[in-house]
CHARMM-style PDB file with segment names, atoms N, HN, CA, C and O in Angstrom:
ATOM      1  N   MET     1       4.269  -9.325  -3.937  1.00  0.00      PROA
ATOM      2  CA  MET     1       3.409  -9.925  -2.150  1.00  0.00      PROA
ATOM      3  C   MET     1       2.323 -10.273  -2.160  1.00  0.00      PROA
ATOM      4  O   MET     1       1.409  -9.834  -1.461  1.00  0.00      PROA
ATOM      5  N   ILE     2       2.230 -11.994  -3.794  1.00  0.00      PROA
ATOM      6  HN  ILE     2       2.973 -12.350  -4.361  1.00  0.00      PROA
ATOM      7  CA  ILE     2       2.089 -12.902  -2.832  1.00  0.00      PROA
ATOM      8  C   ILE     2       2.312 -14.126  -2.259  1.00  0.00      PROA
ATOM      9  O   ILE     2       1.941 -15.300  -2.249  1.00  0.00      PROA
ATOM     10  N   LEU     3       3.371 -13.039  -1.606  1.00  0.00      PROA
ATOM     11  HN  LEU     3       3.672 -12.086  -1.614  1.00  0.00      PROA
ATOM     12  CA  LEU     3       4.196 -13.849   0.056  1.00  0.00      PROA
ATOM     13  C   LEU     3       4.139 -14.176   0.840  1.00  0.00      PROA
ATOM     14  O   LEU     3       4.520 -15.099   1.560  1.00  0.00      PROA
ATOM     15  N   MET     4       3.165 -12.745   0.773  1.00  0.00      PROA
ATOM     16  HN  MET     4       2.855 -11.996   0.188  1.00  0.00      PROA
ATOM     17  CA  MET     4       3.192 -11.538   1.855  1.00  0.00      PROA
ATOM     18  C   MET     4       1.650 -11.830   2.485  1.00  0.00      PROA
ATOM     19  O   MET     4       0.606 -11.796   1.834  1.00  0.00      PROA
ATOM     20  N   SER     5       1.772 -12.096   3.775  1.00  0.00      PROA
ATOM     21  HN  SER     5       2.620 -12.123   4.304  1.00  0.00      PROA
ATOM     22  CA  SER     5       0.654 -11.622   4.836  1.00  0.00      PROA
ATOM     23  C   SER     5       0.317 -10.733   4.527  1.00  0.00      PROA
ATOM     24  O   SER     5       0.879  -9.814   3.931  1.00  0.00      PROA
ATOM     25  N   PRO     6      -1.437 -10.959   5.166  1.00  0.00      PROA
ATOM     26  CA  PRO     6      -2.546  -9.851   5.602  1.00  0.00      PROA
ATOM     27  C   PRO     6      -1.763  -8.142   5.706  1.00  0.00      PROA
ATOM     28  O   PRO     6      -1.615  -7.091   5.083  1.00  0.00      PROA
ATOM     29  N   GLN     7      -1.275  -9.212   7.660  1.00  0.00      PROA
ATOM     30  HN  GLN     7      -1.395 -10.066   8.166  1.00  0.00      PROA
ATOM     31  CA  GLN     7      -0.129  -7.437   8.099  1.00  0.00      PROA
ATOM     32  C   GLN     7       0.931  -7.167   7.868  1.00  0.00      PROA
ATOM     33  O   GLN     7       1.383  -6.304   8.620  1.00  0.00      PROA
ATOM     34  N   ALA     8       1.727  -7.606   6.965  1.00  0.00      PROA
ATOM     35  HN  ALA     8       1.359  -8.308   6.354  1.00  0.00      PROA
ATOM     36  CA  ALA     8       2.748  -7.023   5.838  1.00  0.00      PROA
ATOM     37  C   ALA     8       2.253  -6.093   5.322  1.00  0.00      PROA
ATOM     38  O   ALA     8       2.618  -4.972   5.677  1.00  0.00      PROA
ATOM     39  N   VAL     9       0.687  -6.334   3.738  1.00  0.00      PROA
ATOM     40  HN  VAL     9       0.390  -7.245   3.450  1.00  0.00      PROA
ATOM     41  CA  VAL     9       1.017  -5.659   2.817  1.00  0.00      PROA
ATOM     42  C   VAL     9       0.103  -4.940   3.714  1.00  0.00      PROA
ATOM     43  O   VAL     9      -0.637  -4.213   3.051  1.00  0.00      PROA
ATOM     44  N   ARG    10      -0.109  -4.875   4.922  1.00  0.00      PROA
ATOM     45  HN  ARG    10       0.492  -5.465   5.461  1.00  0.00      PROA
ATOM     46  CA  ARG    10      -0.782  -3.262   5.743  1.00  0.00      PROA
ATOM     47  C   ARG    10      -0.303  -2.686   6.127  1.00  0.00      PROA
ATOM     48  O   ARG    10      -0.762  -1.711   6.723  1.00  0.00      PROA
ATOM     49  N   ASP    11       0.894  -2.954   6.009  1.00  0.00      PROA
ATOM     50  HN  ASP    11       1.267  -3.746   5.525  1.00  0.00      PROA
ATOM     51  CA  ASP    11       1.969  -2.560   7.323  1.00  0.00      PROA
ATOM     52  C   ASP    11       3.001  -1.724   6.177  1.00  0.00      PROA
ATOM     53  O   ASP    11       3.436  -0.592   6.388  1.00  0.00      PROA
ATOM     54  N   GLU    12       3.264  -2.469   5.030  1.00  0.00      PROA
ATOM     55  HN  GLU    12       2.911  -3.388   4.858  1.00  0.00      PROA
ATOM     56  CA  GLU    12       4.019  -2.211   3.988  1.00  0.00      PROA
ATOM     57  C   GLU    12       3.031  -0.475   3.402  1.00  0.00      PROA
ATOM     58  O   GLU    12       3.391   0.634   3.797  1.00  0.00      PROA
ATOM     59  N   VAL    13       2.063  -0.658   2.633  1.00  0.00      PROA
ATOM     60  HN  VAL    13       1.771  -1.559   2.312  1.00  0.00      PROA
ATOM     61  CA  VAL    13       1.419  -0.021   2.335  1.00  0.00      PROA
ATOM     62  C   VAL    13       0.713   1.549   3.238  1.00  0.00      PROA
ATOM     63  O   VAL    13       0.196   2.588   2.826  1.00  0.00      PROA
ATOM     64  N   GLU    14       1.035   1.017   4.585  1.00  0.00      PROA
ATOM     65  HN  GLU    14       1.456   0.173   4.919  1.00  0.00      PROA
ATOM     66  CA  GLU    14       0.704   2.661   5.862  1.00  0.00      PROA
ATOM     67  C   GLU    14       1.966   3.601   5.778  1.00  0.00      PROA
ATOM     68  O   GLU    14       2.084   4.734   5.312  1.00  0.00      PROA
ATOM     69  N   ARG    15       2.957   2.676   6.440  1.00  0.00      PROA
ATOM     70  HN  ARG    15       2.862   1.755   6.818  1.00  0.00      PROA
ATOM     71  CA  ARG    15       4.846   3.283   5.783  1.00  0.00      PROA
ATOM     72  C   ARG    15       4.431   3.676   4.430  1.00  0.00      PROA
ATOM     73  O   ARG    15       4.240   4.891   4.488  1.00  0.00      PROA
ATOM     74  N   THR    16       4.268   3.380   3.603  1.00  0.00      PROA
ATOM     75  HN  THR    16       4.423   2.393   3.556  1.00  0.00      PROA
ATOM     76  CA  THR    16       4.013   4.704   2.409  1.00  0.00      PROA
ATOM     77  C   THR    16       3.110   6.068   2.104  1.00  0.00      PROA
ATOM     78  O   THR    16       3.272   7.123   1.491  1.00  0.00      PROA
ATOM     79  N   ASP    17       1.917   5.344   3.001  1.00  0.00      PROA
ATOM     80  HN  ASP    17       1.785   4.487   3.499  1.00  0.00      PROA
ATOM     81  CA  ASP    17       0.942   6.652   2.907  1.00  0.00      PROA
ATOM     82  C   ASP    17       1.683   7.431   3.858  1.00  0.00      PROA
ATOM     83  O   ASP    17       1.087   8.507   3.826  1.00  0.00      PROA
ATOM     84  N   ALA    18       3.034   7.592   5.050  1.00  0.00      PROA
ATOM     85  HN  ALA    18       3.518   6.717   5.075  1.00  0.00      PROA
ATOM     86  CA  ALA    18       3.354   8.119   5.719  1.00  0.00      PROA
ATOM     87  C   ALA    18       4.244   9.029   5.833  1.00  0.00      PROA
ATOM     88  O   ALA    18       4.283  10.091   6.455  1.00  0.00      PROA
ATOM     89  N   ALA    19       5.287   8.239   4.848  1.00  0.00      PROA
ATOM     90  HN  ALA    19       5.256   7.376   4.343  1.00  0.00      PROA
ATOM     91  CA  ALA    19       6.602   8.487   4.064  1.00  0.00      PROA
ATOM     92  C   ALA    19       5.792   9.950   2.482  1.00  0.00      PROA
ATOM     93  O   ALA    19       6.330  10.861   1.852  1.00  0.00      PROA
ATOM     94  N   ILE    20       4.604   9.474   2.503  1.00  0.00      PROA
ATOM     95  HN  ILE    20       4.167   8.734   3.014  1.00  0.00      PROA
ATOM     96  CA  ILE    20       4.622  11.157   1.189  1.00  0.00      PROA
ATOM     97  C   ILE    20       4.205  12.241   1.917  1.00  0.00      PROA
ATOM     98  O   ILE    20       4.660  13.382   1.989  1.00  0.00      PROA
ATOM     99  N   ARG    21       2.620  11.345   2.813  1.00  0.00      PROA
ATOM    100  HN  ARG    21       2.250  10.417   2.754  1.00  0.00      PROA
ATOM    101  CA  ARG    21       2.227  12.710   3.636  1.00  0.00      PROA
ATOM    102  C   ARG    21       3.465  12.980   3.861  1.00  0.00      PROA
ATOM    103  O   ARG    21       3.734  13.040   2.662  1.00  0.00      PROA
ATOM    104  N   GLU    22       4.517  13.210   4.389  1.00  0.00      PROA
ATOM    105  HN  GLU    22       4.298  13.162   5.363  1.00  0.00      PROA
ATOM    106  CA  GLU    22       6.205  13.301   5.510  1.00  0.00      PROA
ATOM    107  C   GLU    22       6.415  14.434   4.471  1.00  0.00      PROA
ATOM    108  O   GLU    22       6.612  15.629   4.693  1.00  0.00      PROA
ATOM    109  N   ALA    23       6.311  13.648   3.037  1.00  0.00      PROA
ATOM    110  HN  ALA    23       6.151  12.677   2.856  1.00  0.00      PROA
ATOM    111  CA  ALA    23       7.050  14.592   2.212  1.00  0.00      PROA
ATOM    112  C   ALA    23       6.465  15.577   1.631  1.00  0.00      PROA
ATOM    113  O   ALA    23       7.076  16.460   1.029  1.00  0.00      PROA
ATOM    114  N   GLY    24       5.165  15.516   1.764  1.00  0.00      PROA
ATOM    115  HN  GLY    24       4.669  14.799   2.254  1.00  0.00      PROA
ATOM    116  CA  GLY    24       3.725  16.832   2.106  1.00  0.00      PROA
ATOM    117  C   GLY    24       2.378  17.206   1.010  1.00  0.00      PROA
ATOM    118  O   GLY    24       1.584  18.140   0.892  1.00  0.00      PROA
ATOM    119  N   TYR    25       2.631  15.928   0.325  1.00  0.00      PROA
ATOM    120  HN  TYR    25       3.276  15.169   0.421  1.00  0.00      PROA
ATOM    121  CA  TYR    25       1.653  15.282  -0.442  1.00  0.00      PROA
ATOM    122  C   TYR    25       0.165  16.065   0.430  1.00  0.00      PROA
ATOM    123  O   TYR    25       0.376  16.203   1.635  1.00  0.00      PROA
ATOM    124  N   GLU    26      -0.965  16.463   0.047  1.00  0.00      PROA
ATOM    125  HN  GLU    26      -1.137  16.351  -0.931  1.00  0.00      PROA
ATOM    126  CA  GLU    26      -1.800  16.895   1.012  1.00  0.00      PROA
ATOM    127  C   GLU    26      -3.087  15.866   0.641  1.00  0.00      PROA
ATOM    128  O   GLU    26      -3.929  15.614   1.503  1.00  0.00      PROA
ATOM    129  N   GLY    27      -3.184  15.168  -1.020  1.00  0.00      PROA
ATOM    130  HN  GLY    27      -2.500  15.373  -1.721  1.00  0.00      PROA
ATOM    131  CA  GLY    27      -4.665  15.188  -1.693  1.00  0.00      PROA
ATOM    132  C   GLY    27      -5.108  13.529  -1.461  1.00  0.00      PROA
ATOM    133  O   GLY    27      -4.966  13.123  -0.308  1.00  0.00      PROA
ATOM    134  N   GLN    28      -5.553  12.702  -2.323  1.00  0.00      PROA
ATOM    135  HN  GLN    28      -5.668  13.033  -3.260  1.00  0.00      PROA
ATOM    136  CA  GLN    28      -6.237  11.476  -2.117  1.00  0.00      PROA
ATOM    137  C   GLN    28      -4.147  10.524  -2.394  1.00  0.00      PROA
ATOM    138  O   GLN    28      -3.206  10.741  -3.157  1.00  0.00      PROA
ATOM    139  N   ILE    29      -4.313   9.927  -1.708  1.00  0.00      PROA
ATOM    140  HN  ILE    29      -5.078   9.750  -1.089  1.00  0.00      PROA
ATOM    141  CA  ILE    29      -3.066   8.657  -2.321  1.00  0.00      PROA
ATOM    142  C   ILE    29      -3.903   7.525  -3.010  1.00  0.00      PROA
ATOM    143  O   ILE    29      -4.890   7.306  -2.308  1.00  0.00      PROA
ATOM    144  N   CYS    30      -3.889   7.013  -3.721  1.00  0.00      PROA
ATOM    145  HN  CYS    30      -3.087   7.190  -4.291  1.00  0.00      PROA
ATOM    146  CA  CYS    30      -4.322   6.322  -4.247  1.00  0.00      PROA
ATOM    147  C   CYS    30      -3.584   4.628  -3.815  1.00  0.00      PROA
ATOM    148  O   CYS    30      -2.914   4.830  -2.802  1.00  0.00      PROA
ATOM    149  N   PHE    31      -3.533   3.870  -4.014  1.00  0.00      PROA
ATOM    150  HN  PHE    31      -4.077   3.706  -4.837  1.00  0.00      PROA
ATOM    151  CA  PHE    31      -2.956   2.318  -4.491  1.00  0.00      PROA
ATOM    152  C   PHE    31      -2.953   2.007  -5.704  1.00  0.00      PROA
ATOM    153  O   PHE    31      -3.627   2.673  -6.489  1.00  0.00      PROA
ATOM    154  N   ARG    32      -2.161   0.876  -6.160  1.00  0.00      PROA
ATOM    155  HN  ARG    32      -1.613   0.335  -5.522  1.00  0.00      PROA
ATOM    156  CA  ARG    32      -2.401  -0.003  -7.929  1.00  0.00      PROA
ATOM    157  C   ARG    32      -1.479  -1.520  -6.669  1.00  0.00      PROA
ATOM    158  O   ARG    32      -0.628  -1.521  -5.779  1.00  0.00      PROA
ATOM    159  N   PRO    33      -2.167  -2.339  -7.230  1.00  0.00      PROA
ATOM    160  CA  PRO    33      -1.314  -3.638  -7.048  1.00  0.00      PROA
ATOM    161  C   PRO    33      -0.557  -3.887  -8.513  1.00  0.00      PROA
ATOM    162  O   PRO    33      -0.717  -3.735  -9.724  1.00  0.00      PROA
ATOM    163  N   PRO    34       0.459  -4.418  -7.439  1.00  0.00      PROA
ATOM    164  CA  PRO    34       1.936  -4.453  -8.539  1.00  0.00      PROA
ATOM    165  C   PRO    34       1.410  -4.990 -10.199  1.00  0.00      PROA
ATOM    166  O   PRO    34       1.048  -6.163 -10.282  1.00  0.00      PROA
ATOM    167  N   CYS    35       1.385  -4.291 -11.234  1.00  0.00      PROA
ATOM    168  HN  CYS    35       1.679  -3.338 -11.167  1.00  0.00      PROA
ATOM    169  CA  CYS    35       1.230  -5.210 -12.233  1.00  0.00      PROA
ATOM    170  C   CYS    35       0.080  -5.390 -12.419  1.00  0.00      PROA
ATOM    171  O   CYS    35      -0.140  -6.094 -13.404  1.00  0.00      PROA
ATOM    172  N   GLY    36      -1.584  -4.732 -11.386  1.00  0.00      PROA
ATOM    173  HN  GLY    36      -1.405  -4.159 -10.586  1.00  0.00      PROA
ATOM    174  CA  GLY    36      -2.581  -4.680 -11.244  1.00  0.00      PROA
ATOM    175  C   GLY    36      -3.916  -6.484 -10.631  1.00  0.00      PROA
ATOM    176  O   GLY    36      -5.076  -6.896 -10.612  1.00  0.00      PROA
ATOM    177  N   LYS    37      -2.173  -6.891 -10.203  1.00  0.00      PROA
ATOM    178  HN  LYS    37      -1.231  -6.556 -10.218  1.00  0.00      PROA
ATOM    179  CA  LYS    37      -2.957  -8.169  -9.866  1.00  0.00      PROA
ATOM    180  C   LYS    37      -3.688  -7.864  -8.752  1.00  0.00      PROA
ATOM    181  O   LYS    37      -3.212  -7.276  -7.781  1.00  0.00      PROA
ATOM    182  N   LYS    38      -5.136  -8.338  -8.868  1.00  0.00      PROA
ATOM    183  HN  LYS    38      -5.522  -8.815  -9.657  1.00  0.00      PROA
ATOM    184  CA  LYS    38      -5.988  -8.209  -7.361  1.00  0.00      PROA
ATOM    185  C   LYS    38      -6.154  -9.170  -6.514  1.00  0.00      PROA
ATOM    186  O   LYS    38      -7.122  -9.923  -6.405  1.00  0.00      PROA
ATOM    187  N   LEU    39      -4.629  -9.113  -5.558  1.00  0.00      PROA
ATOM    188  HN  LEU    39      -3.842  -8.501  -5.646  1.00  0.00      PROA
ATOM    189  CA  LEU    39      -5.163 -10.809  -4.615  1.00  0.00      PROA
ATOM    190  C   LEU    39      -5.993 -10.532  -3.225  1.00  0.00      PROA
ATOM    191  O   LEU    39      -6.226  -9.608  -2.446  1.00  0.00      PROA
ATOM    192  N   PHE    40      -6.215 -11.573  -3.366  1.00  0.00      PROA
ATOM    193  HN  PHE    40      -6.026 -12.323  -3.999  1.00  0.00      PROA
ATOM    194  CA  PHE    40      -7.631 -11.837  -1.532  1.00  0.00      PROA
ATOM    195  C   PHE    40      -6.530 -11.073  -0.595  1.00  0.00      PROA
ATOM    196  O   PHE    40      -7.075  -9.973  -0.685  1.00  0.00      PROA
ATOM    197  N   VAL    41      -5.457 -10.832   0.191  1.00  0.00      PROA
ATOM    198  HN  VAL    41      -5.014 -11.725   0.264  1.00  0.00      PROA
ATOM    199  CA  VAL    41      -4.372 -10.036   0.771  1.00  0.00      PROA
ATOM    200  C   VAL    41      -4.685  -8.654   0.717  1.00  0.00      PROA
ATOM    201  O   VAL    41      -4.361  -7.849   1.591  1.00  0.00      PROA
ATOM    202  N   LEU    42      -5.376  -8.360  -0.411  1.00  0.00      PROA
ATOM    203  HN  LEU    42      -5.639  -9.014  -1.120  1.00  0.00      PROA
ATOM    204  CA  LEU    42      -5.443  -6.533  -0.823  1.00  0.00      PROA
ATOM    205  C   LEU    42      -7.438  -6.561  -0.130  1.00  0.00      PROA
ATOM    206  O   LEU    42      -8.125  -5.945   0.685  1.00  0.00      PROA
ATOM    207  N   SER    43      -7.532  -7.251  -0.731  1.00  0.00      PROA
ATOM    208  HN  SER    43      -6.974  -7.752  -1.393  1.00  0.00      PROA
ATOM    209  CA  SER    43      -9.467  -7.199  -0.190  1.00  0.00      PROA
ATOM    210  C   SER    43      -9.858  -5.908   1.194  1.00  0.00      PROA
ATOM    211  OT1 SER    43     -11.009  -5.780   1.612  1.00  0.00      PROA
TER     212      SER     43
END
């Protein structure tokens, strides 16, 4: 995710959330950045 643009990160998270919902999950979806790194584009 270091070399991804903020829009690319947003798109990937939204696509993943949609896939999780499509699989039937109804609870809160949490996001943990890879290796726990907090990057500027994730704020």
